[in-house]
PALUMVO-806030 format. One record per residue (C-alpha): residue number from 1; residue in three letters; x, y, z. Coordinates in Angstrom, 2 decimals. Layout:
NUM/ALA/X/Y/Z
...
//
This chain:
1/MET/10.63/-28.23/-20.65
2/GLN/13.56/-30.28/-19.47
3/HIS/14.32/-30.49/-15.77
4/ILE/17.65/-31.96/-14.70
5/ASN/17.67/-33.31/-11.18
6/LYS/20.61/-35.31/-9.88
7/ALA/18.92/-36.61/-6.73
8/LEU/15.31/-36.91/-7.80
9/SER/14.05/-36.51/-11.33
10/ILE/10.67/-34.89/-10.74
11/ALA/9.10/-31.52/-11.22
12/VAL/5.71/-31.32/-9.55
13/CYS/3.15/-28.90/-10.95
14/LEU/0.44/-28.24/-8.38
15/GLY/-1.84/-26.26/-10.70
16/PHE/-3.58/-23.97/-8.24
17/SER/-5.32/-22.22/-11.11
18/PHE/-7.82/-25.11/-11.13
19/THR/-8.98/-24.61/-7.55
20/MET/-12.10/-22.80/-6.41
21/THR/-13.51/-22.05/-2.99
22/GLY/-15.31/-25.11/-1.64
23/GLN/-13.73/-27.52/-4.07
24/ALA/-10.88/-29.94/-3.60
25/PRO/-7.44/-28.97/-4.82
26/PHE/-7.14/-31.12/-7.94
27/PHE/-3.38/-31.27/-8.23
28/VAL/-2.48/-34.87/-7.49
29/PRO/0.85/-35.57/-9.24
30/ASN/0.20/-37.75/-12.27
31/LYS/2.98/-40.27/-11.70
32/ASP/4.62/-42.19/-8.89
33/LEU/7.66/-40.47/-7.43
34/SER/10.92/-42.40/-7.48
35/LEU/12.34/-41.04/-4.25
36/THR/15.93/-41.55/-3.20
37/SER/17.01/-42.90/0.19
38/GLU/17.72/-39.30/1.20
39/TRP/13.99/-38.65/1.20
40/SER/13.33/-40.97/4.13
41/ASN/15.32/-38.66/6.39
42/LEU/12.54/-36.07/6.33
43/GLU/9.11/-36.75/7.77
44/GLY/7.78/-33.22/8.17
45/TYR/5.32/-31.08/6.27
46/TYR/5.48/-28.08/3.94
47/PHE/3.32/-25.03/4.65
48/LEU/2.49/-22.80/1.67
49/SER/0.18/-19.84/1.00
50/PRO/-0.25/-19.71/-2.78
51/VAL/-1.92/-16.72/-4.39
52/GLN/-2.03/-15.36/-7.91
53/ILE/-1.18/-11.66/-8.10
54/THR/0.21/-10.88/-11.55
55/PRO/-0.61/-10.60/-14.38
56/VAL/-4.08/-11.84/-13.36
57/ILE/-5.31/-11.42/-9.80
58/SER/-6.90/-14.63/-8.54
59/THR/-10.37/-14.74/-7.03
60/SER/-9.10/-16.63/-3.99
61/SER/-5.99/-17.15/-1.89
62/HIS/-4.98/-20.45/-0.33
63/LEU/-3.46/-22.27/2.62
64/VAL/-1.82/-25.58/1.72
65/ILE/0.07/-28.27/3.63
66/LEU/2.04/-30.88/1.68
67/ASP/3.14/-34.19/3.20
68/ASP/6.46/-35.99/2.76
69/ASP/5.22/-37.41/-0.56
70/LEU/4.48/-33.87/-1.77
71/ASN/0.76/-34.54/-1.78
72/VAL/-1.79/-32.18/-0.30
73/VAL/-2.70/-32.82/3.35
74/PHE/-4.74/-29.69/4.08
75/TYR/-6.32/-27.08/1.87
76/LYS/-8.29/-23.89/2.47
77/ALA/-9.38/-21.30/-0.08
78/PHE/-10.35/-17.77/0.94
79/PRO/-12.46/-15.82/-1.57
80/ARG/-11.09/-12.39/-2.31
81/PRO/-13.38/-9.31/-2.32
82/LYS/-14.70/-8.43/-5.79
83/ASN/-13.07/-5.01/-5.75
84/HIS/-9.95/-6.09/-3.92
85/SER/-6.58/-4.47/-4.49
86/GLY/-3.17/-4.96/-2.94
87/ILE/-3.35/-7.60/-0.21
88/GLY/-7.15/-7.49/0.14
89/GLY/-8.34/-11.06/0.70
90/VAL/-4.81/-12.45/0.73
91/SER/-3.63/-15.12/3.18
92/MET/0.07/-15.54/3.83
93/ASP/2.88/-16.54/6.21
94/PHE/1.38/-19.97/6.96
95/LYS/3.48/-22.03/9.39
96/ILE/3.48/-24.21/12.50
97/HIS/4.98/-23.15/15.83
98/LYS/6.86/-25.16/18.46
99/ASN/3.75/-25.26/20.68
100/GLY/1.88/-27.13/17.94
101/LEU/-0.37/-24.25/16.90
102/MET/-0.51/-23.19/13.27
103/SER/-0.74/-19.55/12.22
104/PHE/-1.50/-17.55/9.13
105/TYR/-2.09/-13.92/8.26
106/HIS/-5.29/-12.94/6.49
107/HIS/-6.48/-9.56/5.26
108/ASP/-10.22/-9.34/4.70
109/GLY/-10.02/-6.19/2.58
110/GLN/-10.46/-3.91/5.59
111/GLN/-7.89/-5.04/8.11
112/GLY/-5.38/-7.81/8.70
113/ALA/-4.70/-10.19/11.59
114/PHE/-2.89/-13.40/12.44
115/TYR/-5.10/-16.40/13.15
116/LEU/-4.13/-19.44/15.23
117/MET/-5.41/-22.94/14.42
118/ASP/-5.26/-26.05/16.58
119/SER/-4.88/-29.70/15.57
120/THR/-8.49/-29.79/14.34
121/PHE/-7.82/-26.88/11.96
122/ARG/-10.22/-24.67/13.86
123/ILE/-9.36/-21.07/14.64
124/VAL/-8.71/-20.67/18.37
125/ASP/-7.34/-17.13/18.58
126/THR/-6.86/-13.89/16.66
127/LEU/-3.70/-11.82/17.15
128/THR/-3.38/-8.15/16.28
129/CYS/-1.04/-5.32/17.20
130/ILE/-2.07/-2.93/19.95
131/ASN/-2.85/0.58/18.64
132/LYS/-0.85/-0.13/15.49
133/PHE/-1.57/-1.72/12.12
134/THR/-0.82/-5.45/12.07
135/ASP/1.82/-6.29/9.48
136/SER/1.68/-9.53/7.48
137/HIS/5.40/-10.27/7.80
138/GLY/6.05/-11.55/11.27
139/LEU/4.74/-13.64/14.18
140/GLN/6.85/-15.51/16.73
141/ILE/5.20/-17.38/19.64
142/LEU/7.14/-18.06/22.87
143/LYS/6.82/-20.98/25.30
144/ASP/4.81/-18.91/27.79
145/GLY/2.17/-18.12/25.17
146/SER/3.31/-14.54/24.63
147/TYR/4.19/-13.50/21.11
148/TYR/6.01/-10.98/18.95
149/LEU/4.23/-9.22/16.12
150/LEU/5.55/-6.96/13.40
151/CYS/3.41/-3.82/13.17
152/ASN/3.29/-0.61/11.13
153/ASP/3.46/3.00/12.28
154/SER/3.55/6.29/10.39
155/ARG/4.99/9.72/11.14
156/TYR/5.56/12.98/9.29
157/ALA/8.97/14.54/8.78
158/ASP/10.43/17.73/7.34
159/LEU/12.93/16.67/4.67
160/SER/13.25/20.07/3.02
161/ASN/16.82/20.53/4.29
162/SER/18.00/16.97/3.76
163/LYS/21.03/16.70/1.49
164/TYR/20.44/12.95/1.14
165/PHE/17.06/13.43/-0.54
166/ASN/17.99/16.50/-2.60
167/THR/17.66/14.56/-5.86
168/ARG/14.05/13.67/-5.08
169/LYS/10.91/15.81/-5.34
170/MET/10.32/15.51/-1.63
171/SER/13.46/17.53/-0.88
172/THR/11.24/20.64/-0.85
173/ARG/8.54/19.11/1.33
174/THR/8.10/20.04/4.97
175/GLU/5.64/17.20/5.60
176/VAL/6.52/13.79/4.21
177/ARG/4.69/10.75/5.57
178/GLY/6.88/7.78/6.35
179/THR/5.65/4.30/7.26
180/GLY/7.94/2.33/9.54
181/SER/8.16/-0.96/11.38
182/VAL/7.25/-1.62/15.00
183/ILE/7.86/-4.79/17.01
184/GLN/5.44/-5.57/19.84
185/HIS/5.81/-8.23/22.52
186/ILE/2.30/-9.09/23.75
187/SER/1.33/-11.38/26.61
188/LYS/-0.99/-14.35/26.29
189/ASN/-3.65/-12.12/27.89
190/LYS/-3.16/-9.45/25.19
191/LYS/-1.17/-6.98/27.32
192/LEU/1.67/-4.99/25.76
193/LEU/4.98/-6.03/27.34
194/PHE/7.51/-4.37/25.03
195/GLU/7.55/-2.13/21.99
196/TRP/10.34/-1.23/19.60
197/ASN/9.75/1.49/17.02
198/ALA/12.05/2.01/14.03
199/PHE/11.39/5.76/14.15
200/ASP/13.21/5.87/17.51
201/HIS/16.27/3.91/16.36
202/CYS/16.72/4.53/12.62
203/ARG/17.11/7.53/10.33
204/TYR/15.24/8.57/7.24
205/GLU/18.62/8.51/5.50
206/ASP/18.82/4.75/6.08
207/GLU/16.32/4.36/3.25
208/ILE/17.90/3.30/-0.05
209/LEU/17.06/5.96/-2.65
210/VAL/15.76/3.52/-5.28
211/TYR/12.57/3.22/-3.20
212/VAL/11.95/6.98/-3.02
213/ASP/9.66/7.66/-5.98
214/ASN/6.88/9.68/-4.35
215/ASP/7.02/13.30/-3.22
216/THR/4.64/12.94/-0.26
217/MET/5.24/9.43/1.17
218/ILE/8.08/6.98/1.87
219/ASP/7.66/3.24/2.37
220/TRP/10.36/3.60/4.98
221/GLY/12.26/0.57/6.23
222/HIS/9.63/-1.98/5.22
223/GLY/10.22/-4.68/7.82
224/ASN/9.52/-8.11/6.42
225/ASN/10.78/-10.67/8.92
226/ILE/11.41/-11.01/12.66
227/THR/13.01/-13.99/14.39
228/ILE/14.35/-14.72/17.86
229/THR/18.09/-15.34/18.11
230/ASP/19.76/-18.07/20.18
231/ASP/20.57/-15.58/22.95
232/GLY/16.95/-14.41/23.19
233/ASN/17.26/-11.15/21.26
234/LEU/15.49/-10.12/18.07
235/LEU/16.52/-10.12/14.43
236/LEU/14.69/-7.71/12.12
237/THR/14.98/-7.56/8.34
238/LEU/14.37/-4.12/6.79
239/ARG/14.00/-4.55/3.05
240/ASN/14.20/-0.91/1.98
241/PHE/17.34/-0.35/4.08
242/TRP/19.02/-3.46/2.60
243/GLN/19.77/-4.16/6.23
244/VAL/19.42/-6.73/9.01
245/LEU/19.31/-5.48/12.61
246/LYS/19.92/-7.31/15.87
247/ILE/17.84/-5.72/18.62
248/SER/18.13/-6.11/22.38
249/ARG/14.99/-7.65/23.81
250/LYS/15.91/-6.09/27.16
251/ASP/16.07/-2.39/26.31
252/GLY/15.39/-2.13/22.57
253/SER/18.84/-0.88/21.63
254/VAL/20.25/-1.83/18.22
255/LEU/23.15/-4.20/18.94
256/TRP/24.40/-4.18/15.34
257/ARG/23.45/-3.48/11.73
258/LEU/24.48/-5.54/8.72
259/GLY/24.18/-4.04/5.24
260/GLY/22.77/-0.75/4.02
261/ASN/24.06/2.78/4.53
262/ARG/25.24/2.30/8.12
263/SER/26.54/-1.26/8.28
264/ASP/28.65/-2.20/11.31
265/PHE/30.18/-5.05/9.28
266/THR/32.38/-5.32/6.22
267/PHE/31.38/-7.95/3.69
268/ILE/34.05/-10.50/2.74
269/ASN/33.83/-12.60/-0.41
270/ASP/30.65/-10.77/-1.38
271/SER/31.32/-7.23/-2.55
272/ALA/27.71/-6.59/-3.59
273/GLY/26.11/-7.76/-0.34
274/PHE/22.37/-8.43/-0.33
275/ASN/19.54/-6.13/-1.40
276/HIS/15.74/-6.14/-1.27
277/GLN/16.01/-9.17/1.05
278/HIS/12.94/-10.86/2.51
279/ASP/14.14/-13.41/5.03
280/ALA/16.96/-13.79/7.57
281/GLU/17.76/-16.03/10.53
282/LEU/20.73/-16.07/12.92
283/ARG/22.06/-19.29/14.43
284/GLY/25.12/-18.65/16.54
285/ASN/27.36/-16.64/14.25
286/LEU/25.84/-17.93/11.00
287/LEU/23.31/-15.68/9.30
288/SER/21.13/-17.12/6.53
289/VAL/19.51/-14.63/4.14
290/PHE/17.22/-14.85/1.14
291/ASP/18.63/-12.16/-1.10
292/ASN/15.92/-11.17/-3.59
293/GLY/18.67/-9.35/-5.44
294/LYS/16.31/-7.13/-7.40
295/TYR/18.94/-4.40/-7.66
296/HIS/21.94/-6.52/-8.53
297/ASN/23.24/-5.94/-12.04
298/PRO/21.82/-8.05/-13.53
299/PRO/19.09/-8.90/-11.00
300/LEU/19.82/-12.21/-9.25
301/ALA/18.16/-14.01/-6.33
302/ARG/20.42/-15.96/-3.97
303/ALA/20.28/-18.06/-0.83
304/LEU/23.18/-16.90/1.35
305/ILE/24.94/-17.80/4.58
306/TYR/27.35/-15.36/6.21
307/LYS/29.80/-16.15/8.99
308/LEU/29.81/-13.17/11.32
309/ASP/32.91/-12.14/13.25
310/PHE/31.57/-9.95/16.04
311/ASN/35.04/-8.86/17.19
312/HIS/36.40/-7.78/13.83
313/LYS/32.97/-6.83/12.45
314/THR/33.18/-8.85/9.26
315/ALA/30.51/-10.83/7.40
316/GLU/32.12/-13.54/5.29
317/LYS/29.98/-15.23/2.67
318/VAL/30.46/-18.96/3.26
319/TYR/27.53/-20.25/1.20
320/GLU/25.68/-19.13/-1.91
321/TYR/23.07/-20.83/-4.05
322/LYS/21.69/-19.28/-7.21
323/HIS/19.38/-21.21/-9.48
324/HIS/20.94/-22.48/-12.69
325/PHE/18.22/-20.53/-14.51
326/HIS/19.47/-17.38/-12.69
327/TYR/16.17/-16.37/-11.13
328/SER/15.49/-12.85/-9.91
329/SER/12.83/-12.02/-7.34
330/ASP/10.82/-8.82/-7.01
331/ALA/9.45/-9.57/-3.54
332/GLN/8.66/-12.24/-0.93
333/GLY/10.55/-15.54/-0.75
334/SER/12.45/-17.41/1.97
335/PHE/15.48/-19.56/2.77
336/GLN/15.18/-22.18/5.51
337/LEU/17.91/-24.49/6.79
338/LEU/16.37/-27.93/7.38
339/PRO/17.48/-30.95/9.43
340/ASN/20.27/-33.09/7.99
341/GLY/21.80/-30.14/6.17
342/TYR/18.97/-29.80/3.64
343/LYS/17.87/-26.37/2.40
344/LEU/14.44/-25.09/1.35
345/ILE/14.19/-22.06/-0.94
346/SER/11.05/-20.20/-1.96
347/TRP/11.85/-17.88/-4.86
348/GLY/9.06/-15.42/-4.10
349/LYS/7.43/-13.15/-6.62
350/GLY/9.41/-13.48/-9.79
351/ASN/8.46/-12.98/-13.39
352/ASP/7.92/-15.21/-16.40
353/GLN/11.43/-16.66/-16.00
354/LEU/10.43/-18.45/-12.78
355/LEU/9.91/-22.04/-13.92
356/PHE/9.76/-23.32/-10.33
357/ASP/8.58/-21.57/-7.19
358/ILE/10.23/-23.80/-4.57
359/THR/13.51/-25.71/-4.57
360/GLN/14.78/-28.16/-1.95
361/LEU/18.47/-29.08/-1.89
362/ASP/20.36/-31.91/-0.20
363/ARG/23.69/-31.58/1.64
364/ASN/25.58/-31.39/-1.65
365/ASP/23.19/-28.85/-3.20
366/SER/21.72/-31.43/-5.56
367/ILE/18.06/-30.68/-6.20
368/MET/15.79/-33.04/-4.26
369/PHE/12.63/-31.58/-5.77
370/GLU/11.21/-28.43/-7.30
371/LEU/7.59/-27.27/-7.21
372/ASP/5.77/-25.23/-9.80
373/LEU/2.64/-23.69/-8.27
374/GLY/1.31/-22.99/-11.74
375/ARG/0.11/-20.02/-13.80
376/ASN/1.76/-17.11/-12.00
377/TYR/0.98/-18.35/-8.51
378/GLN/3.50/-17.64/-5.79
379/THR/3.80/-18.32/-2.08
380/PHE/4.73/-15.66/0.45
381/ARG/7.17/-18.09/2.07
382/ALA/7.65/-21.84/2.11
383/PHE/7.95/-23.27/5.61
384/TYR/8.94/-26.79/6.64
385/GLY/8.05/-28.10/10.10
386/ASP/7.08/-31.16/12.12
387/ILE/3.49/-31.64/13.30
388/PRO/3.58/-32.84/16.93
389/TRP/0.08/-34.33/16.83
390/GLU/-1.62/-36.97/14.73
391/LEU/-3.30/-35.84/11.54
392/LYS/-6.77/-37.33/11.26
393/ARG/-6.64/-38.03/7.53
394/PRO/-9.34/-40.15/5.86
395/VAL/-8.16/-43.64/4.96
396/ILE/-9.06/-45.15/1.59
397/THR/-9.80/-48.88/1.53
398/CYS/-10.46/-51.11/-1.47
399/PHE/-12.91/-53.86/-2.29
400/LYS/-13.87/-55.78/-5.41
401/LYS/-17.40/-56.38/-6.65
402/ASP/-18.56/-57.86/-9.96
403/GLY/-15.02/-57.69/-11.27
404/LYS/-14.68/-53.98/-10.52
405/ILE/-12.48/-52.22/-7.94
406/TYR/-14.13/-49.76/-5.59
407/LEU/-12.59/-47.22/-3.20
408/ASP/-14.20/-46.46/0.16
409/ALA/-13.30/-43.26/2.06
410/GLY/-14.97/-44.46/5.27
411/PRO/-18.01/-43.28/7.21
412/GLY/-18.55/-40.25/9.40
413/TYR/-17.97/-37.31/7.05
414/LYS/-20.53/-34.80/5.82
415/GLU/-18.88/-34.38/2.45
416/TYR/-16.52/-36.33/0.21
417/ILE/-14.58/-34.72/-2.62
418/TRP/-12.42/-37.00/-4.74
419/SER/-9.56/-35.93/-6.95
420/ASN/-11.54/-37.04/-10.02
421/GLY/-14.46/-34.79/-9.05
422/GLU/-16.79/-37.41/-7.59
423/LYS/-18.55/-36.62/-4.32
424/THR/-19.71/-39.88/-2.81
425/ARG/-18.18/-42.01/-0.09
426/ILE/-17.57/-44.95/-2.45
427/ILE/-16.38/-44.63/-6.03
428/GLU/-15.38/-47.02/-8.80
429/ALA/-11.63/-46.98/-9.52
430/GLN/-9.96/-47.14/-12.90
431/GLU/-6.69/-48.97/-13.37
432/GLY/-3.67/-46.78/-13.93
433/HIS/-5.21/-43.78/-12.15
434/ARG/-4.20/-42.28/-8.80
435/TYR/-6.79/-41.16/-6.27
436/GLN/-7.08/-38.92/-3.26
437/VAL/-10.15/-37.96/-1.27
438/PHE/-10.79/-34.79/0.75
439/VAL/-13.20/-34.35/3.63
440/ASN/-14.13/-31.35/5.73
441/GLN/-12.05/-30.61/8.80
442/GLY/-12.08/-27.32/10.68
443/ILE/-12.04/-24.36/8.31
444/GLY/-10.82/-26.38/5.34
445/LEU/-10.37/-29.79/3.74
446/ILE/-8.03/-32.60/4.79
447/GLY/-6.83/-35.18/2.29
448/SER/-6.02/-38.86/2.39
449/ARG/-2.80/-40.41/1.21
450/VAL/-2.73/-40.73/-2.56
451/ILE/-3.21/-44.32/-3.74
452/ASN/-2.81/-46.15/-7.02
453/PRO/-5.42/-48.98/-6.91
454/SER/-3.34/-51.12/-9.24
455/LEU/-0.48/-51.10/-6.72
456/LYS/-2.16/-50.62/-3.35
457/CYS/-5.38/-52.61/-3.44
458/ASN/-3.75/-55.99/-4.06
459/LEU/-7.09/-57.56/-5.00
//
């Protein structure tokens, strides 16, 4: 497989298929990376939640942090229930918040919740919706410790007289169950401060008909992302409406809709618009969207930026990136604008054509790196962020004895797991090999910097 990369000629395969619960993630890249000067401008970390869903369902899901050298900093595997289905046992939406806490969603096979971790990677809180099902797609934490959660609700409706659904079996049904999105604002003390319910502000006819394939139930709306806008309001992405909504945080009113059957905007320079989208963020009048594009003809995933004119109600496409292999994406994925004009794209759940799961671009859209998570693994989103506290990573030192080089991971740890499988504090090193050691920290394992003894030990 040939990978052409103008800025950085690497393609890193992480190989999650080789990981098991309780073991180290053995995916140290097998060669030194020749990074460009551009790379030094980023010193943050990448948060991933790899899981294998199709065609083989993995026995565990994972939380992973990569450092600025694309090596693993933190790793946690969650075993999945033996008879799991759907999202049972899955962990997803792993990221760090401005207050320094990390969060992830985990479903234990019975129910789901968001978990908060501190700088020691210990769980310090559990967040769930109040009297609603907790959705895996959205958590935003505010400065005062309160937070927004995306939740699920369900209601029954009589669609027997609906002209919109008359081509579907449900057009004769007097009781059709619809599941819809709810946004809850909850205080630090777990008190409900605000609730927005899609059933009160949207119509059944907002649903795009391609999703209506059941005569008794509609996956209605399917919210899959919430963010807070610069002016303090809310942005909600509704996948099955092909629509992004801006919602007043004051009274819950819908300030505008973009896309779908009732768009307040006209698309310019993008006649197709987006569909099946999974991620959106508004900065000023610029809206970034990950367009899964499942229903484009042919299917095509894109990272998009629209310039919104709120007076004339137009959405002009001012940026588009589509992979040169023309990826399509069935679900999940993300598009994040990084510092210095860089862009991070997670391609979501694709198919066999997905050679890489994550792409990072520089200012000129040259590929800085691409990651292959390996063997049908995918990550719910890819998130880049700074860590405002010091990571307590083990430090490998070298010494020479009897003409041999040894690596020492240091004292004070209960367990040592090296990238070559050894499990002692001190190991003998082989020239030409690269090494990393993992030790227990909090709920998972934290890794050292990767070293090449031939270059680093200087003995």
